[in-house]
N, C-alpha and C positions, 0 to 999 in steps of 0.2 A: 370402742372409744366413743366418747360424746364430745361434740364441738359446739360452741356457741358463738354465732357470728354477731358482731356489733356493726350497726349500719346507721347511716344518716339518710334516710329515705326522703324523697322529694314529692312533688306534685303529680309527676308523670309515672303512671305504673309501668309503661314500657321502659322508662329510664331506670326505674328501680329494679326490674327484672335484669337488665344489663349489668347493673352494679352487682346483683347477686351472682350472675354468670361469671363475672371477673373474679369474685372472691372464691367461687367454687374451684377455680383453677389453682388455688394456693392451698388446697386441703392437703393434710398429710395422707400418705399412701395406705395407711393401716385400714383393714376392713374386718368386720363390719364396722360401719361409721354412721353415727347419727348426728346430723347437722341441724341446730336449733336456730331459728330465725327470730327477731324481735316482733313485738306488736307493731302493726301498721307498716310491715316492711314493704308491702305491695303498693301502698299509696298513703301518704301523709298529706291529705288535702286541705285546702282552705276552709271547706265547710262540709257538712254532712250531705248537702245536695251533690257535691262533686264526688264524694265517696260512694254515693248511692249509684252514680253513673257506672262507676267501676264494678260495683256489686252486681249490677245487671249483666255484666260480662264476665263474671267469675269463672264460668266453665272454661273460657278460653285460657285463663291464667292457671287454672288447675291442671289443664292438659299440658301446658308449658312446664309446670313444676313436675308433673309426672315424667315427662321426657327427661328433664334434668336428673331425676333419680336414676333412671335407667342408664343415661349416658355416664354418670360418674359413679354408679353402683353404690349409691348411699341411701340410707333412711333420711327423711327429712321432716322436721316439725315446723310447719309453715304457720307461724302465729303472728299476725292475723291476716286472714283473707276476708273482705266484706262479702257477704252472700245475701242477696235480696230475699226478703220475707214476703208473705202474702199481705202484710199490712202497711205497705208503703215504707218500710224500714229495712234495715239489714242486720243480720248477725255479725258480730265480731268473732270469727271463726278460727279456731286453731285446728289444723288439719295434720294428721300423721300418716305419711307415705311410707311404704316399704321400698326396698331397692328394686322391685319390679314396677314401681310407680303406682301401686294400688293404695287407695285410701283406706287405712285400717281403723281410723277413729276420727270423729268430729266432735269438738267441744265448742260450744257457743258460750262466749263470755257471760258469766252469771251476774256479777256485781258491776254496775254502771257508775262511771266517774261523774257524778253530779256535784261538784264542789266548788268553792271559791278559793283561789290561790293567789298570794301576793306576788305574782310575777307579771310578765308582759301581757299575758292573755287575760288573766284575772278571774274569769268565770268559765267553767267547763260543765256542759250539759249533755253527756253522751246519750241520755235517754230520749233526746229530741229526734234523734235519728236511728239510734241503735236499739234493737229488740233484745231483752235479756234472755239468756238461756236458762235452762232448769235442770239439766242432767249432769250427773257426776260421771267422769269418763276415766277409766283405767284400762290400759291394754297391754298385753304380753308382747315382749320384744326380746332380741338377743342381748339387750342392754339392762334387762330387769323389766319389772312391771312398771309402766309409765303412767303417771297421773298428770292430767292437763289442767292448767289454769292460765289465766291472763291478767297481768299487771294489777289492777285495783283489787282483784280477788286476794292478793297477797295480805290484805288487812283483815281478812275474815278467817281466823284460825279454825273455825268449825268446818269449813270446806276442806282445808288440809287434813284435819282429823278424819274426816269421812273418806278422803282418798286413801289415807293409810289404813283404814279399817277395811277398805275395798281391795287392799293388797298392794298399793303403790309403794315402790322402792325408790324410784327416781321421780321427782316432780318438777315439771317445767313451768317457768314463769316468764314467758315473753312479755316485754314491757316497753313502755314509753314514758318513764317517770319524769316529772317536771324537775327542774333543777332545785327549786325550793324544797319540795318534799323529798326529793332523792338525797339531798345533802343531810336532811334531818333523819330519815326514817329507812331508806333503802336497805342498807346492810343490816341494821338491827332486826328488821322484820324478816328478812330472808334467813338470817342466822337463827332467829327464834322458830321459824317454821321447819327448818332442818332439824333442830334439836328436838322440838316437840314431837315430830313424826318420825324421828330417827331414820331420815331419808336423805338421799342426795338431792340437792336443789340446784337446778341449772337455770340460770337467769340471763337470757340474751336481751340486750337493751338497744334502744335508739340512743344516738349521741350527737350532741352539737346544735348548731343553729340551722333550722330547717327553712325551706323555701316558703312555708306558710306563716313564718314568723315566730313559731314556737322554739323553745330551747329544751333540749332533753339532757338528762343527767349522765347517761352513759354508765360506766362502771359494771359492765357485764361481769358476772361472777359465778363461781362454782363452789358450792359448800358441801362438806362431808356430813354424814349422819351424826357426827360428833360435834359438828359446829366449826370445823376447821375450814378456812379459806384455802381452797386447793389451787385456784387460779383466778386472776382478775385482770381486766383491761379497763383502766380508768377512762382514757380518752382515745379518740381516733377510731377509724374503721380497721376491723381486723377480727381475729378469733382467738379464743382460748379453748383448752380441752382437758379432759381427764379420762382415765379408765376406772370406772366404778368397781369397787371391790365389794361384791355382794356377800362374800363370806364375812368381812368385817361388819358389814351392816347387820347380818343375822346375829353375829356375836354380840353386838351392842344391844340389840332387841332382846336377846336371850338374858343377858346379864342384868339389864334394866328394863323389865317388861312393862313399860309405862302404860301401854294401852290397855293391858289387862287390869291394871290398877284403876282405870278411869272410871269414876263414879258418876259422872254426868253425861254418859254416853247417850241416853235417851233425849237429852236436851240439845245435842249438837246436830248440826246439819247432816 
C-alpha cells in the first residue's frame, strides 16, 4: 500500500518532525507500506538563509527519519530534505528509505521555481539558495519501480517520459503548490503526467496557511495509469492511500503502447 501524508509544515524542523511522528501513529496496519511526504515537510522557512541552517544539520534529521522507518516498519519517501552543497546552497532532496531505515535513493530537485505569482508572496526565486539536481532516479521497491520528482518538475513532461523509459511505474510528486497555481493547474498536470506515462502518480502536498506567510493548495491526490482519481484530500492534515495494481498498469501499457510509438524520444530529457 502507498500512503500520501498532507501536512502544514512550519518554521521549526523539530516541530515538523513531531507533527510527522503524530501522523505516523494513525497509519493503516497493512505492510509493506510506503509513506510519501510533501515538499518542504521538514522546514517551511521564512528565507533560504533559514533553510540553509537546517540543511547543514540534515544528517541529524536523516537519522531520525531512518529510526521512524524501523520503528513503524515502513518505507518512507521524504520529499524534501534540504541538504547543503559545496557551493553555499542546498539541494531540495527527496530521499527514499526502506523499512530498515536505509536510504535507497536520493533525487535532487531538477527544475527550480523562479516565477512570479499573483499571490501574497508574489515572487519566488528558488535558485537564489537551491542548487539544481541533474540525475533521473528510478528505484525498485515492493510497490513497483518508483520514479522521483519534486513539485515544479511536474510542468516538464520530458522528465516524466524519461522516468517511464527508465522503468518507472509509480511516480512521486511531493509538492508545495501555491493556491493560485494549484487551483489552475494542479490536477490537470498530474492527470496528464499519469496518462502520458501510464503510471500511478502519488502527490503528497502541503496545505493551508503557513507560519512563513505562504499559503499552499493542498489537494493531495493519487491518480491511476488510466487517469482515474483514486483518492484525494482537499484540505486539512491527514492521509490518503491506494494499493497499486501493477497488472492493470502493464495491461494498459500493452494495449496502448504509447512509449514505443514515441517519435520524439531523442529530443526528450
